[in-house]
C-alpha positions as a LaTeX table, in Angstrom:
\begin{tabular}{lrrr}
\hline
Residue & $x$ (\AA) & $y$ (\AA) & $z$ (\AA) \\
\hline
Met1 & $-32.24$ & $-15.70$ & $-79.72$ \\
Lys2 & $-30.44$ & $-12.52$ & $-79.84$ \\
Leu3 & $-30.41$ & $-10.04$ & $-82.80$ \\
Tyr4 & $-27.44$ & $-7.55$ & $-83.23$ \\
Asp5 & $-29.35$ & $-4.42$ & $-84.43$ \\
Tyr6 & $-29.37$ & $-0.88$ & $-85.68$ \\
Thr7 & $-32.66$ & 0.75 & $-85.79$ \\
Arg8 & $-31.77$ & 3.17 & $-88.62$ \\
Ala9 & $-30.04$ & 0.70 & $-91.02$ \\
Pro10 & $-32.59$ & $-0.96$ & $-93.60$ \\
Asn11 & $-31.01$ & $-4.58$ & $-93.47$ \\
Pro12 & $-31.85$ & $-5.02$ & $-89.31$ \\
Arg13 & $-35.14$ & $-3.41$ & $-90.35$ \\
Arg14 & $-35.79$ & $-6.29$ & $-92.67$ \\
Val15 & $-35.37$ & $-9.02$ & $-90.09$ \\
Arg16 & $-37.54$ & $-6.83$ & $-87.36$ \\
Ile17 & $-40.42$ & $-6.81$ & $-89.88$ \\
Phe18 & $-40.01$ & $-10.19$ & $-90.69$ \\
Ala19 & $-40.09$ & $-11.45$ & $-87.25$ \\
Ala20 & $-42.83$ & $-9.15$ & $-86.46$ \\
Glu21 & $-44.88$ & $-10.70$ & $-89.22$ \\
Lys22 & $-44.33$ & $-13.91$ & $-87.90$ \\
Gly23 & $-45.01$ & $-13.35$ & $-84.22$ \\
Ile24 & $-41.27$ & $-14.01$ & $-83.12$ \\
Glu25 & $-39.96$ & $-12.14$ & $-80.02$ \\
Leu26 & $-36.11$ & $-11.36$ & $-80.68$ \\
Glu27 & $-33.82$ & $-9.89$ & $-77.98$ \\
Lys28 & $-32.23$ & $-6.99$ & $-79.66$ \\
Val29 & $-28.75$ & $-5.52$ & $-78.81$ \\
Glu30 & $-28.20$ & $-2.38$ & $-80.53$ \\
Val31 & $-24.75$ & $-1.96$ & $-82.54$ \\
Asp32 & $-24.24$ & 1.64 & $-82.88$ \\
Leu33 & $-23.05$ & 2.29 & $-86.14$ \\
Gly34 & $-22.99$ & 5.98 & $-85.38$ \\
Thr35 & $-20.07$ & 5.56 & $-83.13$ \\
Ala36 & $-18.52$ & 2.72 & $-85.20$ \\
Gln37 & $-19.26$ & 0.16 & $-82.41$ \\
Gln38 & $-19.28$ & $-2.58$ & $-85.39$ \\
Leu39 & $-15.72$ & $-1.90$ & $-85.77$ \\
Gln40 & $-14.46$ & $-2.97$ & $-82.10$ \\
Asp41 & $-13.14$ & $-6.16$ & $-81.26$ \\
Asp42 & $-16.12$ & $-7.56$ & $-79.23$ \\
Tyr43 & $-18.51$ & $-7.07$ & $-82.17$ \\
Lys44 & $-15.95$ & $-8.41$ & $-84.83$ \\
Ala45 & $-15.80$ & $-11.62$ & $-82.73$ \\
Ile46 & $-19.52$ & $-12.01$ & $-83.42$ \\
Asn47 & $-19.46$ & $-10.86$ & $-86.74$ \\
Pro48 & $-16.27$ & $-10.35$ & $-88.64$ \\
Arg49 & $-17.73$ & $-8.51$ & $-91.72$ \\
Val50 & $-18.64$ & $-5.88$ & $-89.13$ \\
Ser51 & $-22.11$ & $-5.57$ & $-90.33$ \\
Val52 & $-25.59$ & $-5.80$ & $-88.99$ \\
Pro53 & $-27.92$ & $-7.87$ & $-88.49$ \\
Ala54 & $-26.48$ & $-10.68$ & $-87.07$ \\
Leu55 & $-28.66$ & $-13.44$ & $-85.40$ \\
Glu56 & $-26.95$ & $-15.29$ & $-82.27$ \\
Leu57 & $-29.01$ & $-18.68$ & $-81.60$ \\
Asp58 & $-29.09$ & $-19.89$ & $-78.24$ \\
Asp59 & $-26.56$ & $-22.52$ & $-78.79$ \\
Gly60 & $-23.91$ & $-19.85$ & $-79.79$ \\
Thr61 & $-24.36$ & $-20.05$ & $-83.47$ \\
Val62 & $-24.35$ & $-16.94$ & $-85.42$ \\
Ile63 & $-26.20$ & $-16.27$ & $-88.73$ \\
Cys64 & $-25.16$ & $-13.04$ & $-90.77$ \\
Glu65 & $-27.09$ & $-11.55$ & $-93.66$ \\
Ser66 & $-30.46$ & $-10.26$ & $-93.28$ \\
Val67 & $-32.31$ & $-12.81$ & $-95.88$ \\
Ala68 & $-30.30$ & $-15.80$ & $-94.33$ \\
Ile69 & $-31.91$ & $-14.69$ & $-90.85$ \\
Cys70 & $-35.31$ & $-14.63$ & $-92.44$ \\
Arg71 & $-35.01$ & $-17.96$ & $-94.32$ \\
Tyr72 & $-34.12$ & $-19.32$ & $-90.79$ \\
Leu73 & $-37.05$ & $-17.66$ & $-88.96$ \\
Asp74 & $-39.32$ & $-18.74$ & $-91.72$ \\
Glu75 & $-38.27$ & $-22.44$ & $-91.31$ \\
Thr76 & $-38.67$ & $-22.14$ & $-87.40$ \\
Gln77 & $-42.15$ & $-20.58$ & $-87.67$ \\
Pro78 & $-43.63$ & $-21.41$ & $-91.09$ \\
Glu79 & $-46.89$ & $-19.31$ & $-90.78$ \\
Pro80 & $-47.48$ & $-16.93$ & $-92.67$ \\
Pro81 & $-45.61$ & $-17.85$ & $-95.41$ \\
Leu82 & $-43.60$ & $-15.00$ & $-96.45$ \\
Phe83 & $-41.30$ & $-16.50$ & $-99.21$ \\
Gly84 & $-44.48$ & $-17.91$ & $-100.63$ \\
Thr85 & $-46.28$ & $-21.22$ & $-101.02$ \\
Gly86 & $-46.02$ & $-23.81$ & $-103.86$ \\
Ala87 & $-43.60$ & $-23.95$ & $-106.70$ \\
Leu88 & $-45.11$ & $-21.06$ & $-108.83$ \\
Glu89 & $-45.51$ & $-18.61$ & $-106.11$ \\
Lys90 & $-42.16$ & $-19.25$ & $-104.40$ \\
Ala91 & $-40.51$ & $-18.75$ & $-107.64$ \\
Met92 & $-42.31$ & $-15.35$ & $-108.08$ \\
Val93 & $-41.28$ & $-14.16$ & $-104.76$ \\
Glu94 & $-37.87$ & $-15.25$ & $-105.43$ \\
Met95 & $-37.81$ & $-13.49$ & $-108.76$ \\
Trp96 & $-39.21$ & $-10.22$ & $-107.43$ \\
His97 & $-37.10$ & $-10.23$ & $-104.39$ \\
Arg98 & $-33.92$ & $-10.55$ & $-106.54$ \\
Arg99 & $-35.05$ & $-7.66$ & $-108.52$ \\
Val100 & $-35.91$ & $-5.48$ & $-105.46$ \\
Glu101 & $-32.40$ & $-6.19$ & $-104.08$ \\
Leu102 & $-30.45$ & $-5.67$ & $-107.33$ \\
Glu103 & $-32.58$ & $-2.78$ & $-108.95$ \\
Gly104 & $-33.55$ & $-1.21$ & $-105.46$ \\
Leu105 & $-31.57$ & $-1.71$ & $-102.45$ \\
Gly106 & $-28.23$ & $-1.92$ & $-104.39$ \\
Pro107 & $-28.73$ & 1.30 & $-106.06$ \\
Ile108 & $-30.08$ & 3.11 & $-103.03$ \\
Ser109 & $-27.33$ & 1.87 & $-100.77$ \\
Glu110 & $-24.77$ & 2.95 & $-103.35$ \\
Ala111 & $-26.02$ & 6.43 & $-103.55$ \\
Val112 & $-26.14$ & 6.90 & $-99.92$ \\
Arg113 & $-22.89$ & 5.43 & $-99.01$ \\
Asn114 & $-21.44$ & 7.58 & $-101.79$ \\
Ser115 & $-22.90$ & 10.80 & $-101.31$ \\
Val116 & $-23.56$ & 11.42 & $-97.37$ \\
Ala117 & $-20.73$ & 12.63 & $-95.42$ \\
Phe118 & $-21.06$ & 10.29 & $-92.75$ \\
Phe119 & $-19.66$ & 7.50 & $-95.20$ \\
Ala120 & $-16.68$ & 9.12 & $-96.10$ \\
Gly121 & $-13.71$ & 6.46 & $-96.33$ \\
Arg122 & $-16.52$ & 3.79 & $-95.77$ \\
Ala123 & $-18.54$ & 3.76 & $-98.79$ \\
Ile124 & $-18.74$ & 0.04 & $-98.87$ \\
Ala125 & $-20.14$ & $-1.99$ & $-95.88$ \\
Gly126 & $-17.59$ & $-4.46$ & $-94.45$ \\
Pro127 & $-14.33$ & $-4.87$ & $-92.89$ \\
His128 & $-12.37$ & $-2.76$ & $-95.65$ \\
Asp129 & $-12.36$ & 1.06 & $-96.21$ \\
Phe130 & $-13.15$ & 2.38 & $-99.58$ \\
Glu131 & $-13.55$ & 5.95 & $-100.47$ \\
Gln132 & $-16.52$ & 7.65 & $-101.89$ \\
Ile133 & $-16.97$ & 7.87 & $-105.74$ \\
Pro134 & $-19.46$ & 10.98 & $-106.39$ \\
Glu135 & $-20.06$ & 9.51 & $-109.94$ \\
Leu136 & $-21.47$ & 6.19 & $-108.45$ \\
Ala137 & $-24.15$ & 8.47 & $-106.38$ \\
Glu138 & $-24.84$ & 10.15 & $-109.64$ \\
Arg139 & $-25.71$ & 7.13 & $-111.35$ \\
Ala140 & $-27.50$ & 5.38 & $-108.64$ \\
Met141 & $-29.83$ & 8.06 & $-107.88$ \\
Gln142 & $-30.93$ & 7.65 & $-111.83$ \\
Arg143 & $-31.30$ & 3.80 & $-111.13$ \\
Thr144 & $-33.38$ & 4.52 & $-108.01$ \\
Asp145 & $-35.73$ & 6.45 & $-110.26$ \\
Ile146 & $-35.78$ & 3.64 & $-112.79$ \\
Phe147 & $-36.81$ & 1.17 & $-109.94$ \\
Tyr148 & $-39.49$ & 3.42 & $-108.57$ \\
Asp149 & $-40.92$ & 3.41 & $-112.10$ \\
Met150 & $-40.46$ & $-0.23$ & $-112.56$ \\
Leu151 & $-42.00$ & $-1.10$ & $-109.20$ \\
Asp152 & $-45.10$ & 1.51 & $-110.07$ \\
Ala153 & $-45.64$ & $-0.47$ & $-113.45$ \\
Arg154 & $-45.81$ & $-3.67$ & $-111.56$ \\
Leu155 & $-47.90$ & $-2.55$ & $-108.76$ \\
Ala156 & $-50.52$ & $-1.43$ & $-111.38$ \\
Glu157 & $-51.32$ & $-4.86$ & $-111.95$ \\
Ser158 & $-50.60$ & $-6.53$ & $-108.72$ \\
Pro159 & $-51.64$ & $-5.71$ & $-104.93$ \\
Phe160 & $-48.06$ & $-6.45$ & $-103.70$ \\
Val161 & $-44.88$ & $-6.71$ & $-105.38$ \\
Ala162 & $-44.69$ & $-10.64$ & $-105.83$ \\
Gly163 & $-48.30$ & $-11.12$ & $-106.48$ \\
Glu164 & $-51.68$ & $-11.44$ & $-104.20$ \\
His165 & $-49.98$ & $-11.65$ & $-101.03$ \\
Phe166 & $-47.34$ & $-9.63$ & $-98.99$ \\
Thr167 & $-44.05$ & $-11.21$ & $-98.82$ \\
Ile168 & $-40.27$ & $-10.70$ & $-98.35$ \\
Ala169 & $-40.21$ & $-8.80$ & $-101.52$ \\
Asp170 & $-42.67$ & $-6.05$ & $-100.03$ \\
Ile171 & $-40.46$ & $-6.14$ & $-96.78$ \\
Ser172 & $-37.24$ & $-5.22$ & $-98.76$ \\
Ala173 & $-39.05$ & $-3.02$ & $-101.04$ \\
Leu174 & $-40.30$ & $-0.91$ & $-97.89$ \\
Cys175 & $-36.98$ & $-0.98$ & $-96.26$ \\
Gly176 & $-35.18$ & 0.32 & $-99.27$ \\
Ile177 & $-37.42$ & 3.20 & $-100.31$ \\
Asp178 & $-37.65$ & 4.40 & $-96.64$ \\
Phe179 & $-33.79$ & 4.47 & $-96.66$ \\
Ala180 & $-34.12$ & 6.47 & $-99.78$ \\
Arg181 & $-35.44$ & 9.38 & $-97.96$ \\
Val182 & $-31.90$ & 10.00 & $-96.99$ \\
Ile183 & $-30.95$ & 10.91 & $-100.37$ \\
Lys184 & $-34.42$ & 12.69 & $-100.86$ \\
Lys185 & $-35.86$ & 10.03 & $-103.06$ \\
Arg186 & $-39.54$ & 9.99 & $-101.74$ \\
Val187 & $-42.57$ & 8.40 & $-103.11$ \\
Gly188 & $-45.03$ & 10.90 & $-104.44$ \\
Asp189 & $-48.34$ & 10.94 & $-106.59$ \\
Asp190 & $-46.57$ & 10.99 & $-109.71$ \\
Arg191 & $-46.33$ & 7.17 & $-109.02$ \\
Pro192 & $-49.82$ & 6.53 & $-107.86$ \\
Asn193 & $-49.42$ & 2.64 & $-107.84$ \\
Leu194 & $-46.37$ & 2.89 & $-106.01$ \\
Gln195 & $-47.68$ & 5.59 & $-103.38$ \\
Arg196 & $-51.00$ & 3.29 & $-102.75$ \\
Trp197 & $-48.79$ & 0.28 & $-101.99$ \\
His198 & $-46.20$ & 2.25 & $-99.78$ \\
Glu199 & $-49.28$ & 3.65 & $-97.80$ \\
Thr200 & $-50.60$ & 0.20 & $-97.46$ \\
Val201 & $-47.44$ & $-1.70$ & $-96.28$ \\
Ser202 & $-46.48$ & 1.30 & $-94.06$ \\
Ala203 & $-49.80$ & 0.79 & $-92.16$ \\
Arg204 & $-49.12$ & $-2.65$ & $-91.27$ \\
Pro205 & $-48.18$ & $-2.85$ & $-87.56$ \\
Ser206 & $-45.08$ & $-4.81$ & $-88.39$ \\
Ala207 & $-43.70$ & $-1.70$ & $-90.33$ \\
Lys208 & $-43.07$ & $-0.02$ & $-87.11$ \\
Ala209 & $-41.02$ & $-2.98$ & $-85.71$ \\
\hline
\end{tabular}
């Protein structure tokens, strides 16, 4: 299997961490977003949405979108179960992962893409160009603070985001929070539960994948 990757982007990192937790080795092909390599015809032929990651299987099938890739890897290597086990735990993982994506990764990405000069004219990932909207960045910064507060409250009652075990919800939250350093939104001791969790999950070997 071949993973089209970009080391600095949060979504490919989700797949790398997930694969590392599973003990799955992936051949990695760097797609340099810094030089807009994703917009070149050779990569468009692989993923017309011109985004990373993309996973190319041995038979040539290409799976795009990070969580879809993780779902595939989870089916091919069930242990450890990063999407939960049993009806209740699977539902809790799905619920919390959805909240992390909607309330965390979404706003953080919106803040970055609408405020960082590198994304001028490319405020939305994909094949179409959009101008930055500074007001969206301002709102997204506020939403990021709300997300951090929500997670801090949740982690006061749970060791991990979705419950007792490390799951895809923790992976996505970690990738989003680390990406938020770009907009200077760091975890501090004003949110002790979030800080404790962040130190714990950052210390896992997979976090360096």
